[in-house]
C-alpha positions in Angstrom: 126.6 80.9 107.9 125.7 84.2 106.4 122.8 86.0 107.8 120.6 88.4 105.8 118.1 90.9 107.2 115.1 91.1 105.0 112.2 93.7 105.4 108.9 92.4 103.9 106.8 95.5 103.1 103.0 95.4 103.6 102.0 98.9 102.9 99.4 100.9 100.9 100.2 102.1 97.3 98.7 105.0 95.6 96.5 103.2 92.9 97.6 104.1 89.4 99.8 106.9 90.5 103.3 105.7 89.5 105.1 108.7 90.9 103.4 108.9 94.3 103.8 105.1 94.6 107.5 105.2 93.8 108.0 107.9 96.3 106.3 105.7 98.9 108.8 102.8 97.7 111.7 105.2 98.3 110.6 106.2 101.7 109.9 102.7 102.9 113.1 101.4 101.5 115.0 104.1 103.4 113.2 103.5 106.6 113.9 99.6 106.3 117.6 100.4 105.4 117.9 102.6 108.4 116.7 99.8 110.6 119.3 97.4 109.1 117.5 95.6 106.3 119.9 94.2 103.5 116.9 93.4 101.3 113.6 95.2 101.0 110.7 93.2 99.5 107.4 94.7 98.1 104.2 93.0 97.2 103.4 92.0 93.5 102.3 94.9 91.5 103.0 97.4 94.1 103.8 99.9 91.3 101.3 101.2 90.1 99.0 99.0 92.1 97.0 96.0 91.7 94.7 96.0 88.6 91.6 95.4 90.7 89.1 95.9 87.9 89.9 92.6 86.3 88.0 90.8 89.0 85.0 93.1 88.7 84.0 92.5 85.1 84.8 90.2 82.2 88.3 90.5 81.1 88.6 92.9 77.9 84.9 93.9 78.3 85.6 97.8 78.9 89.0 97.4 80.1 90.6 99.3 77.6 90.9 102.6 79.7 92.0 100.7 82.7 94.8 98.8 80.9 95.8 102.1 79.3 96.1 103.6 82.6 98.1 100.5 83.9 100.3 100.8 81.0 100.8 104.6 81.5 101.9 104.1 85.1 104.4 101.1 84.6 107.9 101.7 85.6 111.3 101.0 84.3 113.3 99.1 87.0 116.9 100.8 86.8 115.4 104.4 87.4 113.5 103.2 90.5 116.3 101.1 91.8 118.8 104.1 91.6 116.2 106.2 93.7 116.0 103.4 96.3 119.8 103.2 96.4 120.3 106.9 97.1 117.3 106.7 99.7 119.2 104.1 101.7 122.3 106.4 101.9 124.1 104.0 99.5 123.8 101.3 101.9 123.6 97.8 100.5 119.8 97.6 100.7 118.5 96.2 97.5 114.6 96.4 97.1 112.6 93.8 95.3 109.7 95.7 93.9 106.6 94.1 92.4 105.3 96.1 89.5 104.0 96.5 86.1 107.1 97.3 84.0 107.3 99.3 80.8 110.3 98.2 78.6 109.8 100.9 76.0 111.2 103.9 77.7 114.4 104.0 79.8 113.6 107.3 81.5 110.2 106.3 83.2 110.2 106.0 86.9 
């Protein structure tokens, strides 16, 4: 039977700050890989953070600015994946990141 060491991350993100949260993902991925994790899993919408405003007012009623901020802080997965791979020292420690993804631009993240 093959064994797989998984790190389930429960940590704080920096709400609507893509770069600061990705830096946090890289740091936590490296830490987990150093402890032997072969797979690192992050919560849903970790980058750029949970859109908490959708539970505080009727959807689409004044949400334009918040959703614009969410889209602005969305990530492109390959760029983040490469940073996490380098942070783990090239070790086989893929990270599963929950996030809002921007499919428009290949250089975001």
